[in-house]
N, C-alpha and C positions, 0 to 999 in steps of 0.2 A: 338667417344667421350667417355669420362669417367669422373666420379667424383673422385677427389683426395682431401684429407684434409691435411692441414699443421697447425702447432702450432705457427709459427713465420714467419714474413715477409721474413726474411733472408733465409728461406727454399724454398721459391718459385723459380721456374725456371727463368732464365734470360729473357725469353720471356714475363714474367709478366711486365717487364719495360715499354712496349708499352702501357699497360692499365693504369699504374700509370702516365705516361707522359700526357695522355689525362685527367685523373681524377683530377690531381692537377690544371688543368685549370678551372675546375668546382668549386673546393673548396679545401682549404688547409687541411681540415679534411679528405679528401680522398687520400692525398698524402702519398708517402712512408715514408718520415721523420716523419710525424705525427703518422702513424700507428706503425712504428718501436718503437718510443719513448713510445707510449701508452702501447705496450706489455712489454716493458722493465721496465718502471717506474710507469705506471698508473693503473695497475690492483690491486684490493684489494685481501686480503686473501680469498681463495676459488674460485676466478675467473680464468678461463683459456681461452685463445684466441684460436679461430679455424677459419681458412680460408678455406671455401668450394669453390673449384675451378673446373670449367669444363675445361678439357684439351683434346686437339686433337693432337695426336702424341706429338710433343714438344711445341706446342703452347697453352698458357693459354688464354682462350676465355672469362672467367667470374670469378670474385672473389666476394664472399659474406663474408665480415668480421663479424664474430660472436664471442660471448663469452658465456660460460656456468657458472652457479653458483650452479651446482648440480641440480638434478631433471630432468624433461623432457623438460624444456623450454630453448630455445636458444634466446639470446638477441643480439641486435646490439652491435658491438664492439665500445664502446663509453666511454668518460670520462665526468666528470661534465662540462668541458669546451667545449665539442663538441657542435657545433651549427648547424651542418648539417650532415646527414648520407645518404648513398646510396650504391648501389652495383657498381662494376666496370665491364663493359660489352663492348665487341667489337661491331662494327657497323653492321656487317653482320650476317644474320641468327639468329637474336636475339631470336625469339620465340622458335625455335628449341633448341637453347642452354639453354634457361630458362626451357624448358620442361625437358631436361636432368638433370639440376640442381635440380629441384623439385622432379624428380623421385628418385634421390639419397637421398634427404632429407626424402622422404617417406620411402625409404628402411632402413634408419637409425632408424626408429621407434620413432622419436620424435613427440611430440604432440602439441607443441605450439611455436610460434615465436613472438618476439616483436621488431619491427624496429622503432627506434626514435633517434633524431628528423629528420623528413623527410619533403621535399617540397611536398605540396599537389598535384601538377601536375607533379611529377617526372615520366617521360615516362618509364624509365627502371623498377622502382618499380611498376608502374601500370601494366606492362606486367608480372612481377613476381607475382603480386597479382592474375592476371587472371590464370596463370599456377597453382598456389596453390589452387585456388577455384575449378579448374577442377580436382585437385588431392584429393579433399575431405576436404579442409579447409574452415572454415568460417572466413572471414576477415572483420575487422572493423577499421575505422579511428577515431581518437579522437584528439582534439586540445591540444597542449602542451604549446607554448609560441609565442610571437611576436618577429619579427626581423626587426630593423630599418636600412634602407640603404639610400644612396643618389647617384643618377645617375648624373655624372658630366656633360655629354653632351657638352664637350668642354668649359665649363665655366672656367674663370680665378678665382683666389681666390677673387679678388676684386668684380667680378660679383656675385660670390657665397655669399659673406658676405652681399652684398646689398639686397639679397633675404632673409636673416635671420631676425628674429624678432628684431625690433629696441632696445628692452630691452637688448638682448644679445650683439649687436654691441656696445651699449653705455657702458655697464658694462665692457667689455673687454678693450676698449680704456681708460676709466676712471681709472680702476684698474691698468693698465700698467703704466700710468703716475704716479699714487700715489705710486706704488711699487718702481719705478725707483727713484722717488724724495726722498722717505723716507728711503729706504733700499739699493737700487741698486740690480740688479740681472743679471744673465747670463743664456743662454740656450745652452746646448751642445747636438748635435745630433750624435749618433753613429750608424753605420750600419755594417751588415755582421759580419766578424770576430772580429770587435771591441766590439760587444755587450756582449758576454759571460764574459769577464773579468770585465765588468762594471756592471754586475747584482747585486753585493753587494750594489750599490747605490739604485737600485729599492727596494731591500729587506729592506734597512734602512728606506726608505720613507714609505713603506708599514707598517712596524712595528710602525711608528709614526702616522699612519692614523687612521681614525675612524673605519676601518675594523678590523676583527679578524685576528689573526696571519695567515700567508699564509700556508694553510694546505697541499698544493701540491708543495712545493718548489723544491723537487727533480724532479717532472714531469716538472715543469716550466723551470728549468735550463737545463734539458735534451732536451726539445723542442727547447729552444733558441739555444743550441749548434747544434742541427740537422738542423734547418732552417738557421742558420748563415752560414753554409757551402755552401749553395746555394745563399747566399746574400739576403734572405727574411727579416731578422730582422731589426727593427728600434727601438732604445731606445733613447728617448729624456729626458733629465734631466734638470730641472730648479733649479738653486742654488742661495741661498741668503747668502752673506758673506762667500762664499766658502762651504756651507753646502747644500746638496740636500734637496729641499723643495717640489718638485713634480717630478713624473716620469711616463712615459707612454711607453708601449710596443706595437708597431704596427707591422704588417706583410704585406709586399708589394710584390706582384708577379702577373704576367699575367694581369696587368691593374687594379688590385683590391687592395685596402688598407683595411686591417681588424684591427679594434681597439680592441686589445686583453686584455690589463690590464692597469688600471688607478689607481693612488694613489697620495695623497698629505699629507703633514704634517699638522695636525690640528692647529699647532701654527700659520700657515700663511693662514688660511682659509679666513680671512677677506680681503685678497688681491685677491681672486679668482685665485690662482695660477694654479689650474687645468684647468680652462677655458682659461687662457693665454697660457698654454702649448698646449691645444687642437687646438687653433687657429693657433699657430706656425706650428704644424704638418699638419693641413689642407692646409696651404699655401705651405708647402714643397711638399706634395703629388700631389697637383693640378698643381702648376706652374713649379716645377722642375721635378717631376717624371711623371706628366701628366697621372694620373690614370683615369680610366673610371668609377669606382664605389668605394664608401667608405661604409664599412659595420660595423655597431655597434654591430653585433653578437646578443647575447642572451639578451632579456629583454625589458620591456615596460616602463622603467623609464622616468619620465617627461622630464628630461634634454636632453635626446636623441632626443626628438621631436624638440628641438630648432636647432639641428645641421643637422638632416636628413630630407628627403622629402617623403619617401615612407615606408609604414609598410607592411611587409610580415608576413605570418603565417607559423609556424612549427607544424607538426602533428606527431602522433604515428600511426603506422600500426600494428595491432595485427592479427595474423592468428592462429586459433585453429582447431585441427583436428576433423572432424566429424567421426562418427562410421563407415560409409560405403563409402570409396572413390570410385570414378568412375572406371569402369571396365578396361578401357584402361591403367590406371596407375598400376592396380594390375597385369596385364599381363606383363608389362615391368619391374616391380620392381625386379623380379628374376634375370634378366640380370644385373641390376645395382648392386645388392648385390655381384655379382661375381667380379666386377671391383672396388667396394668401398674399398679403402685402405687408410692408413695413409701415408703421405709423410715423 
């Protein structure tokens, strides 16, 4: 085994595909399309991506996606929209592989790492932490944000709505009738390759919303293009008199629906067009696509609690080098230096 580093996902050997195939079942934020787009459109000036990989002959056994901002600290390769981070790791001989990974990082002479946002009980990162502490790092976890989800457990949309607060149910039904009676409306759902050409509708709604201008439009459009190739993207647009009034971008894959971006035109706020569109998509992913989980991603906003049933936590794991690492890693680091190279 050896440690090899790369600066782009496209540089990784083909054998990395097996790790990506398993990782995107865990989270879209660990998928090849997400990481490729992030390195191409999501890095700020001064940031450089680095994929630290453990390779055995032609097989990639572990991938730790990192980025540098100068100095001695390596950060998780993440974007503002990233809701979960982890490493990609094969199922066999995990501790030995992680020991090699950490030995290579020690040999590189870096002093600090910050991995975020992570699941508190991530088994792979827990094993990485153990290896790093053995190598002379002091590691600490700190809270970052909440993540609201709903486990469907075979519910139909009708059963799901029956379990929601009466206030939410009544508001949606009342506002749907009022909107239809007073204005008329239609909802269009686009998926896969239909989504990228329709993104101007999303951007138009976002520009008319209460939010600031979309700071990451290039990243967002690149992400939609990348995910649409695999059929992940869903864009729902609610229009009133032919003009988009609300738009939502969801990502659906491996039994999980992730609610990625929401926006509505302030002009139509009194009709609760955002809630009407959310309800429409909830029915779509439950009854038609039959997902197992719906994920509201980052944030603890009160409205998310009306739609979701479980609150998870996301944390940061920081690891800082102590002055005297344990002897066994000192003895092995010389060999790692000889194989440490850039791909």
